Steps between C-alpha positions, in 0.01 A plus 500: 500500500348372825690173471670525840365600841764771514343678204151458642587636843698794361214597265252468788719729711519749213121500464459544876745790498319665209166468678662639814625803305145561373359487852775729631415747225133487604606554860692816414233637266176408679616404848372143469676227692652188351263201528606212722461262206779683318734455796415130513558470124840668537585262786408199285717628214790571737476152650507353150823676411653414837411135436699524178791660685513237774465207258791636297706579809451179694437240228601600149826675592640204698392255228661701219813552710517126570464424129786737421308791355590745776278806529296412191165599653625855561752524219303509178397836353150507652539253785647745752207735441220242518644283776678754721421867443122492449419273795717704737368829364141376531555387859668827598224704335231302679668504841592868500211654305203271565531386860 
């Protein structure tokens, strides 16, 4: 585990989301607001996953297509989740629920 940047950024986004859930729970129970540091941490994690998405989209996909492997970066059992779904879901969650 933690051999590729994709795994690192997805785990970081998961940790940021879990911390965000804890702060949202505190907000509903005690009325406390979410600290600005948590929003910055979530932004950093989202940017990490979007970096993965754009590297796969604009570099790795054309290279694998040129080498004759087609949609290899999105075709393996876990690749579509780690390279496509999680970065887009993280960006949508940040843009619509954080900003």
